[in-house]
ZASE-187678 format. One record per residue (C-alpha): residue number from 1; residue in one letter; x, y, z. Coordinates in pm, 1 decimal, m for minus. Layout:
BEGIN
(pt NUM, 'A', (X, Y, Z))
...
This chain:
BEGIN
(pt 1, 'X', (m1732.3, m5241.6, m292.0))
(pt 2, 'X', (m1446.4, m5044.2, m121.8))
(pt 3, 'X', (m1564.9, m4697.4, m145.5))
(pt 4, 'X', (m1208.7, m4569.9, m203.4))
(pt 5, 'X', (m1108.1, m4825.0, m471.2))
(pt 6, 'X', (m1007.4, m4671.5, m801.6))
(pt 7, 'X', (m1298.2, m4716.7, m1033.6))
(pt 8, 'X', (m1562.4, m4724.4, m774.7))
(pt 9, 'X', (m1822.0, m4445.7, m776.2))
(pt 10, 'X', (m1872.3, m4160.0, m534.1))
(pt 11, 'X', (m2108.3, m3862.2, m524.6))
(pt 12, 'X', (m2017.5, m3500.7, m605.1))
(pt 13, 'X', (m2208.5, m3176.7, m642.7))
(pt 14, 'X', (m2132.9, m3005.4, m968.4))
(pt 15, 'X', (m2211.8, m2663.7, m1123.0))
(pt 16, 'X', (m2235.9, m2726.2, m1507.0))
(pt 17, 'X', (m2240.9, m2364.3, m1632.2))
(pt 18, 'X', (m2236.9, m2000.0, m1524.5))
(pt 19, 'X', (m2571.8, m1918.4, m1382.1))
(pt 20, 'X', (m2652.5, m2287.1, m1354.1))
(pt 21, 'X', (m2767.9, m2496.4, m1059.2))
(pt 22, 'X', (m2617.7, m2744.2, m820.3))
(pt 23, 'X', (m2650.7, m3099.2, m936.2))
(pt 24, 'X', (m2557.3, m3426.4, m782.8))
(pt 25, 'X', (m2346.4, m3652.0, m1008.0))
(pt 26, 'X', (m2156.7, m3971.3, m985.6))
(pt 27, 'X', (m1781.8, m3981.5, m1049.1))
(pt 28, 'X', (m1514.0, m4241.0, m1059.7))
(pt 29, 'X', (m1277.3, m4249.0, m768.1))
(pt 30, 'X', (m931.6, m4145.8, m923.3))
(pt 31, 'X', (m625.6, m4355.0, m865.3))
(pt 32, 'X', (m351.9, m4156.7, m696.2))
(pt 33, 'X', (m21.8, m4066.4, m857.6))
(pt 34, 'X', (299.0, m4142.7, m687.5))
(pt 35, 'X', (304.4, m3798.1, m524.4))
(pt 36, 'X', (m71.1, m3769.6, m449.5))
(pt 37, 'X', (m309.0, m3842.8, m168.0))
(pt 38, 'X', (m668.5, m3949.9, m196.5))
(pt 39, 'X', (m878.9, m3765.8, 61.3))
(pt 40, 'X', (m1231.4, m3826.6, 183.1))
(pt 41, 'X', (m1393.3, m3478.8, 213.3))
(pt 42, 'X', (m1524.2, m3391.8, 562.4))
(pt 43, 'X', (m1653.2, m3042.5, 556.9))
(pt 44, 'X', (m1675.8, m2756.9, 307.2))
(pt 45, 'X', (m1711.0, m2384.2, 373.6))
(pt 46, 'X', (m1909.7, m2155.8, 136.8))
(pt 47, 'X', (m1768.9, m1807.6, 70.4))
(pt 48, 'X', (m1876.5, m1533.0, m157.4))
(pt 49, 'X', (m1655.1, m1661.1, m438.0))
(pt 50, 'X', (m1855.4, m1982.6, m433.4))
(pt 51, 'X', (m2184.6, m1781.2, m484.5))
(pt 52, 'X', (m2008.2, m1598.1, m774.1))
(pt 53, 'X', (m1910.5, m1935.6, m919.2))
(pt 54, 'X', (m2275.2, m2044.6, m915.0))
(pt 55, 'X', (m2419.7, m1715.6, m1049.3))
(pt 56, 'X', (m2140.4, m1679.4, m1312.0))
(pt 57, 'X', (m1990.9, m1368.5, m1153.2))
(pt 58, 'X', (m1635.5, m1494.7, m1108.5))
(pt 59, 'X', (m1376.8, m1279.4, m1284.2))
(pt 60, 'X', (m1291.4, m1400.1, m1632.8))
(pt 61, 'X', (m1027.0, m1679.7, m1623.9))
(pt 62, 'X', (m1098.9, m1774.1, m1266.8))
(pt 63, 'X', (m1346.8, m2061.9, m1325.0))
(pt 64, 'X', (m1368.8, m2358.7, m1556.6))
(pt 65, 'X', (m1703.0, m2520.9, m1592.1))
(pt 66, 'X', (m1844.0, m2781.6, m1527.5))
(pt 67, 'X', (m1681.1, m2768.6, m1181.0))
(pt 68, 'X', (m1720.7, m2934.0, m840.5))
(pt 69, 'X', (m1697.8, m2642.8, m590.4))
(pt 70, 'X', (m1529.1, m2639.1, m255.2))
(pt 71, 'X', (m1204.9, m2457.6, m207.4))
(pt 72, 'X', (m1236.0, m2413.5, 179.3))
(pt 73, 'X', (m1226.6, m2776.1, 290.2))
(pt 74, 'X', (m1108.5, m3033.0, 535.5))
(pt 75, 'X', (m1065.7, m3400.2, 473.1))
(pt 76, 'X', (m939.5, m3729.8, 603.1))
(pt 77, 'X', (m648.8, m3917.1, 426.8))
(pt 78, 'X', (m782.2, m4223.8, 253.3))
(pt 79, 'X', (m482.5, m4347.4, 39.3))
(pt 80, 'X', (m128.0, m4221.5, m17.7))
(pt 81, 'X', (80.6, m4240.3, m332.0))
(pt 82, 'X', (397.4, m4462.1, m339.5))
(pt 83, 'X', (638.5, m4167.4, m293.7))
(pt 84, 'X', (444.1, m3978.6, m41.1))
(pt 85, 'X', (587.0, m3956.2, 313.7))
(pt 86, 'X', (456.8, m3801.3, 628.0))
(pt 87, 'X', (88.2, m3879.6, 566.1))
(pt 88, 'X', (m109.7, m4188.2, 683.6))
(pt 89, 'X', (m462.4, m4311.1, 631.6))
(pt 90, 'X', (m689.6, m4147.4, 883.0))
(pt 91, 'X', (m491.6, m3821.9, 910.0))
(pt 92, 'X', (m707.0, m3513.0, 942.6))
(pt 93, 'X', (m603.8, m3250.7, 693.8))
(pt 94, 'X', (m694.8, m2915.6, 537.5))
(pt 95, 'X', (m644.8, m2873.4, 164.9))
(pt 96, 'X', (m462.5, m2565.9, 23.2))
(pt 97, 'X', (m676.1, m2515.8, m287.0))
(pt 98, 'X', (m450.4, m2278.6, m486.1))
(pt 99, 'X', (m181.0, m2479.8, m678.2))
(pt 100, 'X', (155.7, m2370.2, m817.4))
(pt 101, 'X', (446.2, m2509.8, m1020.0))
(pt 102, 'X', (710.0, m2445.0, m743.9))
(pt 103, 'X', (986.8, m2360.2, m986.6))
(pt 104, 'X', (904.9, m2026.4, m1158.6))
(pt 105, 'X', (1043.3, m1694.2, m1039.7))
(pt 106, 'X', (725.0, m1606.1, m838.1))
(pt 107, 'X', (731.9, m1943.9, m666.2))
(pt 108, 'X', (1100.5, m1916.1, m579.2))
(pt 109, 'X', (1019.5, m1567.8, m433.1))
(pt 110, 'X', (765.2, m1720.8, m201.8))
(pt 111, 'X', (489.0, m1571.6, m415.3))
(pt 112, 'X', (332.0, m1900.0, m530.8))
(pt 113, 'X', (m11.6, m1738.6, m519.3))
(pt 114, 'X', (66.8, m1555.0, m843.1))
(pt 115, 'X', (250.3, m1854.5, m1003.9))
(pt 116, 'X', (369.4, m1792.5, m1356.3))
(pt 117, 'X', (219.6, m2125.0, m1464.8))
(pt 118, 'X', (m123.7, m1962.1, m1441.9))
(pt 119, 'X', (m422.2, m1984.8, m1213.4))
(pt 120, 'X', (m529.8, m2328.1, m1093.0))
(pt 121, 'X', (m741.1, m2394.9, m788.0))
(pt 122, 'X', (m946.8, m2681.2, m636.6))
(pt 123, 'X', (m1307.7, m2581.0, m644.3))
(pt 124, 'X', (m1277.8, m2341.4, m941.6))
(pt 125, 'X', (m1063.6, m2504.2, m1204.3))
(pt 126, 'X', (m1024.6, m2845.3, m1060.8))
(pt 127, 'X', (m1273.4, m3067.6, m857.8))
(pt 128, 'X', (m1313.9, m2945.9, m501.4))
(pt 129, 'X', (m1436.4, m3056.3, m175.1))
(pt 130, 'X', (m1798.8, m3118.4, m265.0))
(pt 131, 'X', (m1682.0, m3436.5, m413.5))
(pt 132, 'X', (m1663.6, m3710.0, m160.4))
(pt 133, 'X', (m1326.0, m3838.8, m261.8))
(pt 134, 'X', (m1058.6, m3613.2, m434.0))
(pt 135, 'X', (m693.5, m3685.2, m541.2))
(pt 136, 'X', (m466.0, m3388.5, m447.2))
(pt 137, 'X', (m92.9, m3347.0, m458.0))
(pt 138, 'X', (53.6, m3429.8, m117.0))
(pt 139, 'X', (206.3, m3082.4, m99.9))
(pt 140, 'X', (m134.0, m2923.9, m81.5))
(pt 141, 'X', (m207.7, m3084.1, 255.4))
(pt 142, 'X', (m174.4, m2927.0, 603.0))
(pt 143, 'X', (m225.0, m3103.2, 927.5))
(pt 144, 'X', (m531.7, m2989.7, 1115.9))
(pt 145, 'X', (m427.9, m2863.2, 1459.6))
(pt 146, 'X', (m503.6, m3099.6, 1745.9))
(pt 147, 'X', (m849.6, m3038.8, 1885.8))
(pt 148, 'X', (m974.6, m2833.9, 1591.2))
(pt 149, 'X', (m1295.9, m3001.4, 1470.7))
(pt 150, 'X', (m1310.5, m3096.5, 1095.4))
(pt 151, 'X', (m1624.6, m2898.5, 1060.1))
(pt 152, 'X', (m1430.1, m2581.3, 1165.7))
(pt 153, 'X', (m1106.3, m2664.8, 984.5))
(pt 154, 'X', (m1231.6, m2521.3, 648.8))
(pt 155, 'X', (m1180.5, m2166.8, 815.1))
(pt 156, 'X', (m801.2, m2236.6, 789.4))
(pt 157, 'X', (m816.2, m2147.0, 417.4))
(pt 158, 'X', (m955.3, m1793.1, 459.3))
(pt 159, 'X', (m733.0, m1765.6, 773.0))
(pt 160, 'X', (m432.4, m1825.7, 538.4))
(pt 161, 'X', (m557.5, m1557.4, 303.5))
(pt 162, 'X', (m571.8, m1310.0, 579.4))
(pt 163, 'X', (m231.3, m1406.3, 706.7))
(pt 164, 'X', (m88.0, m1333.4, 361.9))
(pt 165, 'X', (m256.0, m989.8, 367.9))
(pt 166, 'X', (m98.1, m935.8, 710.0))
(pt 167, 'X', (243.6, m1013.6, 570.1))
(pt 168, 'X', (194.0, m718.2, 335.4))
(pt 169, 'X', (166.8, m479.0, 625.1))
(pt 170, 'X', (481.3, m324.5, 742.9))
(pt 171, 'X', (379.8, m271.9, 1107.0))
(pt 172, 'X', (73.0, m342.5, 1318.1))
(pt 173, 'X', (220.1, m267.7, 1666.5))
(pt 174, 'X', (46.7, 20.5, 1827.5))
(pt 175, 'X', (m128.8, 129.2, 1510.9))
(pt 176, 'X', (m494.4, 217.0, 1435.4))
(pt 177, 'X', (m637.0, m66.1, 1218.6))
(pt 178, 'X', (m969.8, m49.5, 1034.2))
(pt 179, 'X', (m1120.7, m360.3, 888.6))
(pt 180, 'X', (m1387.8, m314.4, 614.8))
(pt 181, 'X', (m1620.4, m608.4, 605.1))
(pt 182, 'X', (m1778.9, m816.2, 879.3))
(pt 183, 'X', (m1787.2, m1163.7, 704.5))
(pt 184, 'X', (m1540.3, m1439.7, 775.1))
(pt 185, 'X', (m1237.2, m1263.3, 616.5))
(pt 186, 'X', (m1316.5, m952.1, 820.2))
(pt 187, 'X', (m1365.6, m1131.3, 1142.0))
(pt 188, 'X', (m1027.4, m1312.4, 1080.8))
(pt 189, 'X', (m860.1, m988.2, 978.7))
(pt 190, 'X', (m969.9, m813.0, 1290.7))
(pt 191, 'X', (m838.4, m1097.8, 1510.8))
(pt 192, 'X', (m507.9, m1105.1, 1334.9))
(pt 193, 'X', (m465.7, m724.0, 1376.2))
(pt 194, 'X', (m530.0, m762.0, 1748.3))
(pt 195, 'X', (m291.4, m1056.9, 1781.5))
(pt 196, 'X', (m21.8, m863.1, 1588.3))
(pt 197, 'X', (m36.7, m577.9, 1841.2))
(pt 198, 'X', (m263.3, m328.8, 1688.0))
(pt 199, 'X', (m332.5, m38.1, 1929.1))
(pt 200, 'X', (m681.4, 6.3, 1816.0))
(pt 201, 'X', (m912.7, m211.0, 1591.0))
(pt 202, 'X', (m1232.7, m86.3, 1431.9))
(pt 203, 'X', (m1457.2, m301.1, 1213.1))
(pt 204, 'X', (m1713.0, m166.7, 948.7))
(pt 205, 'X', (m1990.6, m387.3, 842.4))
(pt 206, 'X', (m2346.3, m422.6, 738.8))
(pt 207, 'X', (m2487.0, m674.2, 988.5))
(pt 208, 'X', (m2548.9, m607.2, 1358.7))
(pt 209, 'X', (m2500.4, m974.5, 1452.8))
(pt 210, 'X', (m2157.8, m986.7, 1270.0))
(pt 211, 'X', (m2043.5, m670.8, 1428.0))
(pt 212, 'X', (m2144.7, m794.4, 1771.7))
(pt 213, 'X', (m1937.6, m1112.2, 1712.4))
(pt 214, 'X', (m1641.2, m884.3, 1598.1))
(pt 215, 'X', (m1661.2, m698.6, 1928.5))
(pt 216, 'X', (m1681.4, m1022.7, 2117.9))
(pt 217, 'X', (m1362.6, m1142.0, 1945.7))
(pt 218, 'X', (m1163.7, m836.2, 2036.0))
(pt 219, 'X', (m1257.3, m547.0, 1822.0))
(pt 220, 'X', (m1246.3, m209.6, 2004.5))
(pt 221, 'X', (m1528.6, m57.4, 1813.5))
(pt 222, 'X', (m1768.8, m136.1, 1525.9))
(pt 223, 'X', (m1958.2, 70.2, 1274.8))
(pt 224, 'X', (m2275.7, m31.3, 1098.7))
(pt 225, 'X', (m2252.9, 139.1, 760.6))
(pt 226, 'X', (m2614.9, 78.4, 673.8))
(pt 227, 'X', (m2756.4, 271.0, 974.6))
(pt 228, 'X', (m2562.3, 606.4, 904.2))
(pt 229, 'X', (m2538.8, 855.9, 616.8))
(pt 230, 'X', (m2184.2, 953.5, 723.6))
(pt 231, 'X', (m1930.4, 983.7, 450.1))
(pt 232, 'X', (m1589.3, 801.4, 463.0))
(pt 233, 'X', (m1425.2, 1123.3, 578.3))
(pt 234, 'X', (m1658.2, 1137.1, 877.3))
(pt 235, 'X', (m1568.4, 780.7, 962.6))
(pt 236, 'X', (m1202.4, 857.8, 929.0))
(pt 237, 'X', (m1236.6, 1132.3, 1196.9))
(pt 238, 'X', (m1433.4, 900.1, 1413.9))
(pt 239, 'X', (m1177.4, 629.8, 1421.8))
(pt 240, 'X', (m902.2, 862.5, 1521.4))
(pt 241, 'X', (m785.3, 1219.4, 1471.7))
(pt 242, 'X', (m612.7, 1129.3, 1146.8))
(pt 243, 'X', (m772.2, 807.5, 1033.5))
(pt 244, 'X', (m654.5, 459.0, 1016.4))
(pt 245, 'X', (m283.8, 374.4, 987.0))
(pt 246, 'X', (m370.0, 30.4, 836.6))
(pt 247, 'X', (m685.3, m69.1, 651.7))
(pt 248, 'X', (m770.4, m419.2, 563.7))
(pt 249, 'X', (m1049.7, m460.1, 312.6))
(pt 250, 'X', (m1253.7, m778.2, 317.4))
(pt 251, 'X', (m1598.9, m671.9, 196.9))
(pt 252, 'X', (m1564.1, m778.4, m166.2))
(pt 253, 'X', (m1757.8, m481.7, m317.2))
(pt 254, 'X', (m1695.7, m152.2, m485.4))
(pt 255, 'X', (m1841.0, 34.7, m181.1))
(pt 256, 'X', (m1608.5, m160.0, 58.8))
(pt 257, 'X', (m1301.5, m60.5, m142.9))
(pt 258, 'X', (m1427.1, 306.5, m151.5))
(pt 259, 'X', (m1478.4, 306.3, 221.2))
(pt 260, 'X', (m1130.5, 143.0, 268.9))
(pt 261, 'X', (m966.3, 418.2, 81.4))
(pt 262, 'X', (m1171.8, 675.9, 249.1))
(pt 263, 'X', (m1099.4, 590.7, 608.1))
(pt 264, 'X', (m717.4, 559.7, 535.0))
(pt 265, 'X', (m499.0, 825.7, 686.8))
(pt 266, 'X', (m231.4, 1002.1, 495.2))
(pt 267, 'X', (68.2, 776.2, 446.5))
(pt 268, 'X', (m124.5, 463.4, 546.9))
(pt 269, 'X', (m133.2, 114.0, 413.6))
(pt 270, 'X', (m441.8, m34.0, 250.5))
(pt 271, 'X', (m458.4, m403.4, 169.3))
(pt 272, 'X', (m741.7, m534.2, m41.7))
(pt 273, 'X', (m854.8, m892.0, m19.3))
(pt 274, 'X', (m1221.6, m895.8, m120.9))
(pt 275, 'X', (m1327.0, m997.1, m480.5))
(pt 276, 'X', (m1622.8, m791.0, m608.0))
(pt 277, 'X', (m1678.3, m1029.2, m909.9))
(pt 278, 'X', (m1842.6, m954.4, m1240.9))
(pt 279, 'X', (m1754.7, m625.9, m1404.5))
(pt 280, 'X', (m1740.8, m417.2, m1088.7))
(pt 281, 'X', (m1544.9, m94.6, m1138.5))
(pt 282, 'X', (m1416.1, 197.0, m924.4))
(pt 283, 'X', (m1456.2, 560.1, m1011.4))
(pt 284, 'X', (m1235.0, 791.7, m808.9))
(pt 285, 'X', (m989.0, 1077.3, m833.1))
(pt 286, 'X', (m664.8, 965.4, m976.3))
(pt 287, 'X', (m478.3, 1189.7, m743.6))
(pt 288, 'X', (m617.1, 1025.1, m426.1))
(pt 289, 'X', (m313.2, 786.4, m390.7))
(pt 290, 'X', (m59.6, 1065.7, m448.4))
(pt 291, 'X', (m187.3, 1344.1, m242.3))
(pt 292, 'X', (m265.6, 1111.2, 51.9))
(pt 293, 'X', (56.4, 905.8, m7.0))
(pt 294, 'X', (m131.1, 578.0, 23.0))
(pt 295, 'X', (29.3, 240.0, m31.3))
(pt 296, 'X', (m234.7, 10.0, m173.8))
(pt 297, 'X', (m188.4, m354.6, m244.2))
(pt 298, 'X', (m404.4, m643.3, m352.9))
(pt 299, 'X', (m372.5, m992.1, m217.6))
(pt 300, 'X', (m504.9, m1305.2, m388.5))
(pt 301, 'X', (m509.5, m1652.5, m235.9))
(pt 302, 'X', (m245.1, m1784.6, 2.1))
(pt 303, 'X', (107.0, m1924.1, 22.1))
(pt 304, 'X', (256.8, m2217.7, 209.8))
(pt 305, 'X', (402.9, m1960.3, 452.1))
(pt 306, 'X', (76.7, m1790.3, 520.8))
(pt 307, 'X', (m76.4, m2141.3, 576.3))
(pt 308, 'X', (180.7, m2201.0, 843.9))
(pt 309, 'X', (96.1, m1875.0, 1004.3))
(pt 310, 'X', (m266.6, m1954.8, 1009.2))
(pt 311, 'X', (m225.0, m2306.5, 1149.6))
(pt 312, 'X', (4.7, m2176.0, 1421.7))
(pt 313, 'X', (m222.9, m1907.7, 1537.1))
(pt 314, 'X', (m528.0, m2146.5, 1526.7))
(pt 315, 'X', (m340.1, m2423.4, 1694.4))
(pt 316, 'X', (m245.0, m2192.1, 1989.1))
(pt 317, 'X', (m599.3, m2054.6, 2028.1))
(pt 318, 'X', (m491.4, m1707.6, 1938.3))
(pt 319, 'X', (m712.3, m1718.5, 1624.2))
(pt 320, 'X', (m1064.9, m1827.9, 1714.5))
(pt 321, 'X', (m1228.0, m2012.1, 1426.8))
(pt 322, 'X', (m1521.5, m2199.1, 1579.0))
(pt 323, 'X', (m1735.8, m1894.2, 1656.7))
(pt 324, 'X', (m1730.9, m1801.3, 1284.9))
(pt 325, 'X', (m1909.8, m2115.0, 1181.4))
(pt 326, 'X', (m2278.4, m1998.7, 1226.6))
(pt 327, 'X', (m2463.6, m2262.8, 1023.8))
(pt 328, 'X', (m2391.8, m2623.5, 932.9))
(pt 329, 'X', (m2578.8, m2835.4, 667.0))
(pt 330, 'X', (m2546.6, m3195.2, 554.6))
(pt 331, 'X', (m2423.2, m3276.2, 202.8))
(pt 332, 'X', (m2780.8, m3375.6, 88.0))
(pt 333, 'X', (m2904.1, m3029.4, 188.6))
(pt 334, 'X', (m2647.0, m2823.5, 3.9))
(pt 335, 'X', (m2934.4, m2631.1, m167.6))
(pt 336, 'X', (m3039.0, m2481.8, 166.4))
(pt 337, 'X', (m2673.0, m2406.8, 250.7))
(pt 338, 'X', (m2616.0, m2201.4, m60.6))
(pt 339, 'X', (m2946.5, m2029.2, m32.3))
(pt 340, 'X', (m2867.3, m1915.3, 318.5))
(pt 341, 'X', (m2507.3, m1808.7, 233.3))
(pt 342, 'X', (m2634.9, m1601.3, m65.3))
(pt 343, 'X', (m2915.8, m1428.7, 128.4))
(pt 344, 'X', (m2800.0, m1070.4, 163.5))
(pt 345, 'X', (m2972.2, m1015.2, 498.8))
(pt 346, 'X', (m2896.3, m1357.9, 656.6))
(pt 347, 'X', (m2618.8, m1227.8, 892.1))
(pt 348, 'X', (m2437.6, m1554.4, 851.3))
(pt 349, 'X', (m2058.6, m1556.1, 898.4))
(pt 350, 'X', (m1962.7, m1904.2, 764.0))
(pt 351, 'X', (m2190.4, m2172.4, 634.8))
(pt 352, 'X', (m2034.1, m2516.1, 626.8))
(pt 353, 'X', (m2155.5, m2833.1, 436.2))
(pt 354, 'X', (m2054.1, m3159.1, 619.7))
(pt 355, 'X', (m1995.0, m3496.0, 479.2))
(pt 356, 'X', (m2033.4, m3799.1, 701.1))
(pt 357, 'X', (m1692.4, m3962.2, 657.7))
(pt 358, 'X', (m1806.3, m4273.0, 858.1))
(pt 359, 'X', (m2132.2, m4348.9, 684.0))
(pt 360, 'X', (m2193.1, m4520.8, 342.7))
(pt 361, 'X', (m2181.2, m4282.9, 41.6))
(pt 362, 'X', (m2498.7, m4062.7, 25.4))
(pt 363, 'X', (m2792.3, m4192.1, m184.6))
(pt 364, 'X', (m2895.1, m3886.9, m368.1))
(pt 365, 'X', (m2992.0, m3972.2, m729.9))
(pt 366, 'X', (m2740.6, m3909.1, m999.4))
(pt 367, 'X', (m2834.8, m3592.1, m1184.2))
(pt 368, 'X', (m3071.5, m3468.1, m921.6))
(pt 369, 'X', (m3095.7, m3090.7, m896.6))
(pt 370, 'X', (m3024.7, m2965.6, m547.2))
(pt 371, 'X', (m3032.6, m2587.0, m599.0))
């Protein structure tokens, strides 16, 4: 039977409930609407929000169970709808997971990441890339740059998030930039700061191997916050005489936000991109923002424009994605991939689960528990 024919069966990995497990399931290949494309998933990146989805720590309203995860994902076009132009079967693509209505005030203002229609995202509220075949609106697709492997292309999604954060910064040129977080978002943020003309880039993290990678990819200095009892103010003085002009937070924890605010110089910009999950809460002086005249903004998701930025930098080699993929697992070994990604001391940057797009559909038993 044609694996892509509507009504045929393919495999997917599903999370049934908060705090549940990963289970293999069969699902029917959907027919595509006139403006949709059916894609065969190629590779899926695991990020902290995927772990939160599994453990039930996603913020309220940002997950719908049961759900097929996978919001950082690359694929190959398998079928195109009748009204779709510009895409052909076999095209390698990356999928923008966050959807929007395109007509509300936010969308018209190029802020589709906070669309008034409400939150909707593949991998969280809609089936994501851990299904073998997925129907998506054609407008969600982006061409993978020539030469970028499909098992690296999932990094384009977090890169687009970082590019949206960069758009919130008034000026990088010549400035001292601190990046808090040494995971994939932090690694990408440090590279973007350097490409954007930052005069000095410092990265704060918790893993020596990740910090070494940040240095290799262009950071001027790194700080292991687990090996020192210095306070944020001490770090601020270490970075420069006055602290950081720009701080990009990508740690996804209360301590990361506290450190980001702590290393910021008076009059600086702080952009928060990490999601701490659960009921994480900050406790701080309400005068902090006023007396230090801080500009603090939060960024969620990405926009079509930030995707273009990310693809442009990746396509020209200015943004290095391949070194960030530290581990690869096959679809049938998703349990091991998740276990490694959630291990606090693993030092991984990006764990990727790969589908074999040329082989027959996998033979894991329907309903089998894989994590």
